[in-house]
C-alpha positions in Angstrom: -3.6 -46.0 29.6 -1.9 -43.7 32.1 1.8 -43.1 31.7 4.0 -43.6 34.5 5.8 -40.5 35.7 9.5 -40.3 36.9 10.0 -38.2 39.7 13.2 -36.1 38.8 13.4 -34.0 41.9 11.4 -31.5 44.4 12.2 -28.4 46.6 9.2 -29.1 48.6 10.6 -31.5 51.3 7.5 -33.8 51.9 4.6 -31.9 51.0 4.8 -32.8 47.4 5.0 -29.5 45.7 6.8 -27.9 43.4 8.2 -31.2 41.8 9.6 -31.9 38.4 8.8 -35.0 36.5 10.0 -36.9 33.5 7.9 -39.0 31.0 10.0 -42.1 30.4 11.1 -42.5 26.7 10.2 -39.0 25.8 11.8 -35.5 25.9 8.9 -34.0 28.0 8.6 -33.1 31.5 5.6 -32.7 33.8 5.7 -29.6 36.3 3.8 -29.6 39.6 3.3 -26.3 41.2 0.9 -23.5 42.4 -1.7 -23.1 39.6 -2.1 -19.3 38.2 -5.6 -18.4 38.1 -5.6 -14.8 37.9 -7.3 -13.9 34.7 -5.1 -10.9 34.3 -1.8 -13.0 34.6 -3.2 -15.8 32.1 -4.2 -13.0 29.6 -0.5 -12.2 29.2 0.3 -15.7 28.2 0.9 -16.2 24.6 -1.8 -18.3 22.9 -3.1 -20.3 25.9 -5.6 -22.6 24.6 -8.4 -24.0 26.9 -6.6 -27.5 27.2 -3.6 -25.7 28.7 -2.8 -24.6 32.2 0.2 -22.6 33.8 1.8 -23.3 37.4 4.8 -21.2 39.2 7.8 -22.9 40.5 10.9 -21.5 42.0 14.1 -20.9 39.9 15.7 -23.4 42.2 13.7 -26.4 41.0 14.4 -25.9 37.3 18.3 -25.1 38.3 18.8 -28.1 40.3 16.7 -30.7 38.5 16.2 -29.4 34.9 18.4 -30.9 32.1 21.9 -29.7 32.1 23.2 -30.5 28.9 22.4 -28.3 25.7 20.6 -30.2 23.4 19.1 -28.7 19.9 15.9 -30.4 18.9 15.0 -29.4 15.4 11.3 -28.2 15.1 9.4 -27.9 12.2 5.8 -27.0 11.6 3.3 -28.1 8.8 2.1 -25.7 5.9 -1.1 -25.2 7.8 0.6 -24.3 11.3 2.9 -21.9 9.2 0.0 -20.2 7.4 -1.6 -19.4 10.7 1.5 -17.6 11.9 0.6 -14.8 9.4 -2.7 -14.2 11.3 -1.3 -14.7 15.1 1.6 -12.5 14.7 1.3 -9.1 16.6 3.7 -6.8 14.7 5.4 -7.8 11.6 6.7 -10.5 9.4 9.7 -10.2 7.1 11.0 -12.1 4.6 14.4 -12.6 2.8 14.2 -14.6 -0.9 17.5 -15.6 -2.3 16.7 -18.3 -4.6 17.1 -18.2 -8.4 14.0 -20.3 -8.9 10.6 -21.3 -7.1 9.4 -24.5 -8.6 5.7 -23.6 -7.1 5.6 -20.4 -9.1 6.0 -22.2 -12.6 2.8 -24.2 -11.7 0.7 -21.0 -11.7 -1.2 -19.8 -14.5 0.1 -16.2 -14.1 3.6 -17.8 -14.8 2.5 -18.9 -18.0 1.1 -15.4 -19.0 4.2 -13.9 -17.9 6.3 -16.4 -19.6 4.4 -15.9 -23.0 5.0 -12.3 -22.7 1.3 -11.5 -22.0 0.2 -9.1 -19.1 -0.3 -10.7 -16.2 -3.9 -11.1 -14.7 -3.3 -10.9 -10.8 -6.2 -11.8 -8.8 -6.3 -8.9 -6.1 -9.2 -10.4 -4.4 -8.1 -13.9 -3.8 -7.9 -15.6 -0.3 -4.3 -14.7 0.0 -4.5 -10.8 -1.0 -7.8 -10.5 1.3 -5.9 -12.0 4.4 -3.0 -9.7 3.8 -5.2 -6.8 3.5 -7.1 -7.8 6.6 -3.7 -8.0 8.8 -2.3 -5.0 7.4 -5.2 -3.0 8.3 -5.0 -4.1 12.0 -1.4 -2.0 11.7 0.8 -5.2 11.0 3.7 -5.1 8.8 4.6 -7.4 5.9 8.0 -6.8 4.2 10.4 -8.6 1.8 13.7 -8.2 0.3 14.3 -10.4 -2.9 17.9 -11.0 -4.1 18.2 -10.4 -7.9 21.0 -11.8 -10.0 22.7 -9.7 -12.7 21.0 -10.2 -15.1 17.8 -11.6 -13.1 16.5 -14.9 -13.9 13.2 -15.8 -15.6 11.7 -16.7 -11.8 13.2 -13.3 -10.6 11.7 -11.2 -13.3 8.3 -13.1 -12.8 8.5 -12.1 -8.9 9.2 -8.4 -9.9 5.9 -8.4 -11.9 4.6 -10.2 -8.6 5.5 -7.4 -6.6 2.7 -5.2 -8.0 0.4 -7.8 -6.4 2.3 -8.1 -3.0 2.1 -4.0 -2.9 -1.8 -4.0 -3.4 -2.4 -6.4 -0.7 -0.3 -4.4 1.9 3.3 -5.8 1.7 6.3 -3.6 1.0 8.8 -5.1 -1.4 12.4 -4.2 -2.1 15.1 -5.7 -4.2 19.0 -6.1 -3.3 21.5 -7.4 -6.2 23.4 -10.6 -5.6 26.6 -9.0 -5.9 25.5 -6.5 -2.9 24.0 -9.5 -1.1 27.3 -11.2 -1.3 29.4 -8.2 -0.2 27.3 -8.1 3.0 27.8 -11.5 3.8 24.2 -12.4 3.6 23.3 -16.1 4.0 21.7 -17.8 0.9 18.6 -18.7 2.7 15.0 -17.9 2.2 13.4 -17.3 5.9 10.7 -15.4 7.5 11.1 -13.4 11.0 8.0 -13.0 12.9 7.8 -10.4 15.5 11.5 -10.5 16.0 11.3 -13.5 18.1 11.0 -16.5 15.9 12.3 -17.3 12.5 10.7 -19.7 10.0 13.5 -21.1 7.9 12.4 -22.4 4.5 14.2 -25.7 3.2 14.1 -26.3 -0.4 15.5 -29.5 -2.3 17.5 -29.6 -5.4 14.3 -29.3 -7.6 13.7 -26.0 -6.1 10.5 -27.3 -4.1 10.1 -26.2 -0.7 10.2 -28.9 1.9 10.6 -28.6 5.6 9.7 -25.4 7.4 12.0 -25.2 10.5 11.4 -23.0 13.4 14.2 -21.2 15.2 13.5 -19.7 18.6 16.8 -19.5 20.2 17.4 -15.7 20.9 21.2 -15.9 19.9 20.3 -17.5 16.7 17.2 -15.2 16.1 19.5 -12.0 16.6 21.7 -13.3 13.9 18.9 -13.3 11.3 17.5 -10.1 12.7 21.2 -8.6 11.9 20.8 -10.1 8.2 17.2 -8.5 8.1 18.7 -4.9 9.0 21.7 -5.1 6.4 19.3 -6.4 3.8 16.7 -3.8 4.3 19.1 -0.9 4.8 20.6 -1.4 1.3 17.7 -2.7 -0.6 15.8 -0.4 -2.8 12.1 -0.5 -3.7 11.3 -3.0 -6.3 10.0 -0.4 -8.9 13.1 1.5 -8.8 15.2 -1.2 -10.6 
């Protein structure tokens, strides 16, 4: 059944274009304007799918008839969508890890080996490692800073050992003491920054299980996380120098 559109406004007089419409009962709009058909222009649009199109409209249309009140709509992605971000990125992915424990780690056979004091048999040819190496070979950077308590928790010591695997797969791992992180006023949050334009904030529950993955794209907020990255990366040291 076709959805009925509400006409919000137009700059076109009577000729019908360009015009802004609202989809009643939703937070979505339909924009009517001149279709972009130049292949060179379309090629500049990020991740344009075969089902999507693009139109041009004058600034006045959005200024006069677009929503005026600022509304924050929390945006989350699935684990599958989050995973694809590591292949669609263009330049870099950077992570801050601040937690004392990650429940998922403790479900791995390698954690059992580590906890038993045995040498950990890291699989350097699994799908994750292959994917990281493939993307690194394209010139993309993958970097992490891991915050360590003093003394480190068992989970943090496990990740120190795990850093050998990260490095073999193409990542660069540095560590930072908790006291230094507190001195720098770093947030106790886990997040990834992709291409310095979008933050994936990882939410955990009281059982240290990861839940929602929230995307942050507001440039002001992204800049705040980028400043955290600069401070953490500057003061952190290579994991094998601890």
